[in-house]
N, C-alpha and C positions, 0 to 999 in steps of 0.2 A: 619038435621044438620050434622049427621054423614056422610051422602052421600056427602054433600058439602065439608066437611073436607077431605074425601077420594079423591074426585075429585081434590082438591087443591094439595094434596100430589102427586097424579098421574101426574098432570100437571107439578109441580116443578121437579119431578123425570124425566119426559120426557125432560124438558129443560136441566137439568144437563147431561142427557145421550146424547142429541143432541149436546150440547156444547163440551162434551168430544170427540165425534166422529168428529166434525168439527176441533177441535184442532189437533187430530191425522192426519186428512187429510191434513191440512195446514202446519203441522210441518216440513215435508221434504222440503217445499219450503219457509221456514221462511227467509232464506238468501235472496231470491229474493224479498220478501215483504219489508224487512229491507232496501235493496239497493234501491228499488223503493221509499220508504219514504225519504231516505237520498237524492236521486237525486231531489225529489220534493221540499224538503226544500232548497237545494242548488240553484235550478234554478227557484224558485218561482218568484223572481223579474223579470227575463227575460220573464217568461210566462205572468205575469201581463202586461208587456209592450206590448207584441204582442197582447194580448187580447184587449187592449185599442185601438190599431191602425189597427187592421184587421177587415174587415166588416163581416166576417162569424163567428165570435164569438169564443167560447172556444175550439171547436174541432180542428179548423185550428191552433190556437195558440199552443195547446198541441202537435199536430203532428210536428210542426216546432221545438219546444223545444226538442222533442224526437230525431229528426234528428240531431239537433245540439249536443245533448248529445252523440249520437252515434259517431259523428265526433270527438269531442274534448275529449271524455273519452274512449269509447269502442275501437276506432282505436289505440290510443296511448297505451292503456292497452294491446292490442293484440301484438303490437310491443315489448313493454317492457317484456311481458310474454315470447315471443319467444326468445328475447335476454337473458333474465334472465335464462331461461331454458338451453340455450347453455352454458352460462358462469358457471352456477351451475354444469352442467354435466361435464364440463372440470375440474372444481375445485374438484368435487367428484372423477373423475378418477385420478387426481394427488394425492389426499390424500389417496385414496384406494391403489394406487401403492406404495406410500411411506408416511406413516403417519407422519414421521418426515421430510417431504420434505422441510420444511422451516428451518430446523436446520442449514444449512450453513449460512442462513441469520442471525440467532441467533448467530452463532459463530462469524460472522463478526462484529455484533453489540457489542458483549462482548469484542472483541479485541479492537475495537475503543474506548470503554469505559475504557479499561485497567483492565478488570475483568478477572482474570486467575484462580481463585479458582476452581479446578475440581469438588468439591462437589456442588458448586453453579451452575456451568454449567450443571451438570447432573440433578440437581433439576429443573432448568428452562427447560431443554430439556424434562423432564417427564411431566411437566405442559403443554408444548406446544403440545406434542403428545396426551395428554388427551383432550386438547381443540379441536384439529383437529379430534380426534376420535369421539367426540360428534357431530361435524359438519358432518362428513362422515356418521354417523348413522342416521342423520335426514334429509339430503338433499333429499333422495328418497321419504320419506313420505311427505315432504314439497311440492313437485311438483306432487305428484300422483293425486291430485284433480284438475288439471288444466282444464280438459274437463268439469267437473261438475261446476267449477267456471264460465267458459264461458257460459254454459247453464243458470246458475243463472243470469248472467248479461243480457242475452237475455230476460229472463222472467221479469227481473226488468224493462226493457224498456217498456214492455206492462203495467206493474203495474204503471210506471211513467205516461204513457199517461192517464190512468183512474184516478189516484190521482190528476193530474192537471185539467183534464176536469170536473170531478165530485167532486172535493174537497169541494166546498161549499155545495153541496147536502149531502155529508158525514158528514160535520160539523153540518149541521142543523139536520140531523137524530140523531147524538149523543146528541145534545142539547135537542131534544124532548124526548128522551128515558132515559136521565140521571136522577138518583134519586135526584140529587142536584137541587137547584133553577137554573132557566135559566141563570140569570146574573152571578151566581157563576160558572156555567159550561162554559160560554163564557170566563170568565176571566181565568179559568183553562186552556182551550184550547189555548188561546192567550199566556199565560205564558209558556206553554209547547212548543209551536211553537217557541217562542223566545229563550228558553234555547237550544232546539235542533238546531236552526239556529246558535247560538253562538258556540256550540260544533262542529257542522259540518264544518262551515266556519272558525272558529277561531282555531280549533285544527286539524281536519282531513285534511282540505285543506292546512293549513299552513305546516303540516308535509309532505304532498305530495310535496309542493313547495320546502321545505328544501331538500327533497330527490332528486328532480330534480337538484337543485343547487349543491348538493354534488356530484352527478354522473357526471355533467358537469365539476366540478372542477377536479375530478379524470381523466376525459378524456383529458381536456385541458392541464394539467400539467404532463401527461405521465404515470399515474398509470394504471395498468391493471384492467379489470373487472369493468368498470365504472358503468354499469347498476346494477350489483349485489350489489356493495357497495353503490350505490345511494338508492336502496331499504332498505338496512341496515340503512342508514342515516335517511330515512323517519321514520323508527320505532324508532330510537334513538332520533329523534326530539320530541317525546312525553315527554321525560325527560326535565323539565324546565331548561332554562339558558344554560347549558353546554352539553346537550344531543348530539348535532351534533359533538361536539369536541371529543366525545368518538370514533368517526370513523375518523375524519379529522386528529387528532393529530398522530395516528399511521401511517397514510399515509404520513404525514410530516416527521416522523422519518425514514420511509423507503426511502424517497427521500434524506434525509441528509446522511444516511448510504451509499447511492450510489453516494454521492458528488454532488447531484443536489440541491445546496443551493438556487439558485435563484428560482427554481421551488417550493421548500418547502416554501420559503417566499411568493411566488405568491399564493400558495394554502391557506396560512393563511390569506393573505390580501383579497383574493376572498371571503372566507367564513365569514370573519369579516364584510366586506362591505355589503354582502348579508344579514347578520344578522341585521345590523343596518337599512337597507332599510325595511326588513320584519317587524321588531318589532316596528319601529318608524313611518313608513309611511303606509305599507300595512295592518298590523293587525288592527290598529284603524279604517281604512276605511272598513274593512270587518265586524267587529263586534261592533266598537265604544265602548261606555260604557253602553250598554243596559242591560247587565246582568253580575253580578260579580260572576264568577266561578273560584275558585282557581285552578291553573294548576296542583297542587299536587293531587287534587281530580280526575281530568281527567286522570292523569297518573295511579293512582290506579284503576280507572274504566276500563282502557284499559287492564292493566295487569290481573286484576281479570276476565274481560270478556273473554280474550283469554284463560285463564286457565279453564274457565267454558264451553265456547261455541266453542273453537277453533278459527280459523282465523276470523270467523264471529263476535267474541267478540270485535274486534276492533271497530265495529259499535254498537253492542248491549250493551256493557259496558257503553260507554258514553250516549247512549240513555236512558238506565235504570237510570243513574245518573240524566239525565235531567228530567225524570218523577218524581223521588223522590224530586228533588229541586222544581219542579212546585207544587207538593202536599204540601210540607212544606210551601211554600210561600203562598198558598191559605188557609191553616188551620186557621190562625187568622181571616180571613174574614168570613169563614163559621161558625166558633165558635161564632163570634159576632152576626151573623144573628140568630143562634139558641138561644142565650141568649136573643136577642131582641124579638124573637117570644115567648119565655117562659114568658117574662115580660108582653107582651101584653095579653097573655092568662090569666095570673094571675089577671091582671087588669080587 
């Protein structure tokens, strides 16, 4: 008896040790795995369509989807990264050379508004210098990981191929080894996939599209650094309702100060029309009403994820939220099954 107990302890200890070792091995490539899962969720419908219509099955369909993903995501990201790096470097050089480089614009705006109080002008100048000082201090660190990010995207494409091709085998393996009943595990996986799909398509994809629209708006109406501010707009779009306007309105003000009134009105109309199309036509078609996730929860998950995991938190935060919501959604079902089992045992 003691020998069997000792064997169990040794076996459990070995499992814990092996698990800890595997976690340490996989942890440096966690970003690639998360990106692979995200791409798999995003392109699952496309993969299923190819798998149904191609004679050679899952491998060919997965390979085609990886190639399509490379073309429509990796290539544009490379271009945007190159442009963003150039614009951010120019902005950094300008700020480093003169932290108050935008003070003349501030002075012009104050004059236009009829504000001449020296103390107020000095206070605003101080805030502006502090703001640009923060930007100047973080631009370098923001782009120092570009090479590692590109490598992670490359690894994520390999992960995407196997997640698509062997997704059903992985799902079946989880169901067989889960301590929960099979039907409860299946419902949990389905709910988790649904929540992840809603978050990825309804939040991350929509934010990227808002960023693209914002950057195009800056380019069309003559504002500089369209790629840089498009990326900023994509992050701001995580804030519900008015997030994009936090970037667009200052752009409109800059155009008005320079007497480009038609361009300022055009920028406002552009983003307003884009917002109406995205919210009333595109978003319902991407996610429908399949899962009710409040955008405020998604916003907090993104902010908390970034503060905890860095840039990868943009994905990990919402995915962790999706896992929590899936588990909460499944708890009543599992609890009822346990109560039912206890009742039958007592009878």
